[in-house]
C-alpha positions in Angstrom: 0.0 0.0 -0.1 1.4 3.4 -0.9 1.4 6.4 1.3 -1.2 8.0 -0.7 -3.7 5.2 -0.1 -2.9 5.1 3.7 -3.9 8.8 4.0 -7.3 8.8 2.2 -10.5 9.3 4.4 -12.6 6.0 4.9 -15.7 8.2 4.3 -16.7 11.8 4.4 -19.4 12.9 6.8 -22.7 13.7 5.1 -25.2 14.3 7.8 -25.0 17.0 10.5 -24.4 14.6 13.3 -21.4 13.2 11.4 -20.1 16.3 10.6 -20.2 17.2 14.2 -18.2 14.0 15.0 -15.6 14.9 12.6 -15.4 18.4 14.1 -14.9 17.0 17.5 -12.2 14.6 16.3 -10.4 17.3 14.7 -10.6 19.7 17.7 -9.5 17.0 20.1 -6.5 16.4 17.7 -5.6 20.1 18.0 -5.8 20.0 21.8 -3.7 17.0 22.1 -1.0 18.2 19.6 -0.8 21.5 21.5 -0.7 20.0 24.9 1.3 16.9 24.3 2.8 16.9 20.8 2.6 14.4 17.8 4.4 11.5 19.5 1.6 11.4 22.2 -1.3 12.1 20.0 -2.6 8.4 19.5 -5.9 7.6 17.9 -7.2 6.4 21.2 -6.3 9.5 23.1 -7.9 11.6 20.5 -11.1 9.4 20.4 -11.2 9.5 24.2 -10.8 13.5 24.2 -13.4 13.8 21.4 -15.8 11.7 23.5 -16.4 9.1 21.0 -15.4 5.6 20.6 -12.3 4.4 18.6 -14.6 2.8 16.2 -16.2 5.9 15.4 -13.0 7.6 14.9 -12.0 4.8 12.5 -15.2 5.3 10.5 -13.7 8.5 9.2 -9.9 7.8 9.6 -8.1 4.6 8.9 -5.0 5.7 10.9 -3.1 8.6 12.7 -1.3 9.6 9.6 -4.8 10.1 7.6 -6.2 12.1 10.7 -3.0 14.4 10.7 -3.4 15.0 6.9 -7.0 15.9 7.6 -6.0 18.2 10.5 -3.4 20.0 8.3 -5.9 20.6 5.5 -8.5 21.8 8.0 -6.0 24.3 9.5 -4.8 25.5 6.1 -8.4 26.1 5.0 -9.2 28.3 8.2 
């Protein structure tokens, strides 16, 4: 599997509720990166901070790298 395929979203949020979930994941990612840095920003910690299950996080992001790419794109868009 190439790096390109490892960083693709599993699915994009369509409904308002799922958009809020992805927003909570990205917000939790920001907090953990600021407070603890990249090395301690595990998907488990991010899911816990977002108040969702790890399974919910994995519905949108297949791995940490994919999540970080989405976070960077979100930050650049703001």
